[in-house]
Structure formats: structure tokens, C-alpha cells
C-alpha positions in Angstrom: 211.2 -192.9 -87.5 208.9 -193.9 -84.8 207.9 -197.5 -84.9 206.2 -198.5 -81.5 205.7 -197.7 -77.7 207.2 -200.6 -75.7 206.9 -201.3 -72.2 209.7 -203.1 -70.6 209.7 -203.5 -66.7 207.0 -201.1 -66.3 208.9 -198.3 -68.1 207.7 -197.0 -71.5 210.1 -196.5 -74.4 209.6 -195.3 -77.9 211.2 -197.8 -80.5 212.4 -195.6 -83.3 215.2 -195.4 -85.7 217.9 -192.8 -85.9 220.2 -192.7 -88.8 218.8 -196.2 -89.8 219.7 -197.6 -86.4 217.2 -199.0 -84.3 217.0 -197.3 -80.6 214.9 -197.1 -77.5 213.9 -193.7 -76.2 212.6 -193.4 -72.5 209.2 -191.9 -73.2 209.1 -189.8 -70.1 212.5 -188.2 -71.2 211.5 -187.1 -74.7 211.5 -183.4 -74.4 211.7 -182.0 -78.0 209.1 -183.7 -79.9 208.6 -182.7 -83.7 205.3 -183.9 -85.3 204.9 -183.7 -88.9 202.5 -185.0 -91.6 205.4 -187.1 -93.2 204.7 -190.7 -93.7 207.0 -193.7 -94.2 206.9 -197.3 -95.0 207.9 -199.3 -92.0 210.7 -201.8 -92.5 209.8 -205.3 -92.0 213.3 -206.0 -90.7 213.1 -203.4 -88.2 209.7 -204.6 -86.9 211.0 -208.3 -86.8 213.9 -206.9 -84.7 211.5 -205.2 -82.2 209.4 -208.3 -82.1 212.3 -210.7 -81.4 214.1 -208.9 -78.7 213.1 -209.6 -75.1 214.0 -206.1 -73.9 214.8 -202.6 -75.2 218.6 -203.1 -75.8 218.4 -203.1 -79.7 221.5 -204.3 -81.7 222.1 -206.7 -84.4 225.5 -207.4 -82.9 225.3 -209.3 -79.7 228.0 -210.4 -77.5 227.9 -213.8 -75.8 228.7 -213.8 -72.1 229.6 -217.1 -70.3 229.1 -217.1 -66.6 229.6 -219.5 -63.6 226.8 -219.6 -61.0 227.4 -221.0 -57.6 225.4 -224.0 -56.5 223.7 -222.2 -53.5 221.7 -219.9 -55.9 221.6 -222.2 -59.1 217.9 -223.0 -58.3 217.1 -219.4 -59.0 218.7 -219.5 -62.6 217.1 -223.0 -63.4 213.7 -221.9 -62.3 213.7 -218.8 -64.7 215.8 -216.7 -66.9 217.5 -213.8 -64.9 219.7 -212.8 -67.6 219.0 -211.5 -71.3 218.6 -214.6 -73.6 219.9 -216.8 -70.8 220.7 -220.4 -71.6 222.1 -223.3 -69.2 225.1 -224.6 -71.1 226.1 -227.3 -68.4 225.1 -228.3 -64.9 228.3 -229.3 -62.9 228.3 -232.2 -60.5 228.8 -229.7 -57.6 225.7 -228.2 -58.5 226.9 -225.2 -60.2 226.1 -223.8 -63.5 227.5 -222.6 -66.6 225.3 -220.4 -68.4 225.2 -218.0 -71.4 223.7 -214.7 -72.1 223.6 -212.7 -75.2 223.8 -208.8 -74.6 224.0 -205.7 -76.8 225.8 -203.4 -74.2 227.7 -204.1 -71.1 225.3 -202.2 -69.0 222.6 -204.7 -69.9 224.2 -207.4 -67.6 226.7 -205.8 -65.3 224.1 -204.3 -62.8 222.7 -208.0 -62.6 225.8 -209.6 -62.1 226.5 -206.9 -59.4 223.4 -207.9 -57.6 224.6 -211.8 -57.5 228.2 -211.1 -56.4 229.9 -213.3 -55.1 227.9 -216.2 -56.5 228.1 -215.3 -60.3 231.4 -214.8 -62.2 232.1 -213.9 -65.7 234.0 -216.5 -67.6 234.1 -214.8 -71.0 234.7 -212.3 -72.3 237.5 -211.7 -69.7 237.5 -207.9 -70.3 233.9 -207.8 -69.0 235.1 -209.6 -65.8 238.1 -207.3 -65.4 236.0 -204.3 -65.7 233.7 -205.4 -63.0 236.5 -206.2 -60.8 238.0 -202.7 -61.5 234.5 -201.1 -60.7 234.3 -203.2 -57.4 238.1 -201.8 -56.3 237.0 -198.4 -57.1 233.9 -198.7 -55.0 235.8 -200.0 -52.0 238.8 -197.4 -52.3 236.4 -194.5 -52.5 234.0 -195.6 -49.9 
């Protein structure tokens, strides 16, 4: 069921439910639209979920990701939030940071981390760091 159009970083999405699960559909890629006169009563819980999310990665189950940020780029992370639901956990004496982020899907954060390599490293979950390392290894072995 359609709930609302959402603009995230200049791209329009349709926030809608599919099998009672909230999802975001890229508006420009919707190709088989079926319009009917059916009506429904919007769920206040779904509406609240749309309102509370900073982006279009909808999920009730979020994973906390802990990261270290090197001192030479810590300023950027203190100045503004660059990762989803970013919070500074600790600022270390050497100027580096430990930050947390909460994500719904690995692809929500991995492209951002790749941008900041080698200055950002995943502390936990360790599987996410291993997946990132494997991806980088594959890049260099196929290049």
C-alpha cells in the first residue's frame, strides 16, 4: 500500500508496504503501476517509521556498527553526521574517534566506508569488516 513520496538525496522514492513490510521503491523505476479505487486506513506505526527514519532504508531491525576514524579526518565526523544515525562514542587522546552507526543493510554503510579508506575501519560487527576486506582484495586481483 502506498504511503508517501520521499525525497532522499535528490532521488524520489515511494514509501509503501509490500506484505506488511515497509519498503522504498525508486519512483523513476516503477514500471508496472496498477491504480484502483481501493482505499485503506494507513497504519500510524508505519507512518511513524517513515517519519523517524533519516533515509529510505526502512527496517525495524537495525544493526549497530562501531567504527574507528583516524585523527586526520576526525574533524569531518565531528562537524556533521556522515553515517546513518551516527553518534560519537569516544574521542581518543590521539585525536581518533570511535563512532557508532545503525544500519538496516550493509549497502547502507559500505560505500561510505570505501570512500574513507584507509581512514575508517570497522570494529564490529567483524563480519562486515571481513566482507569489506574481501571486496577490496577482489578489486585488486581482478584489476
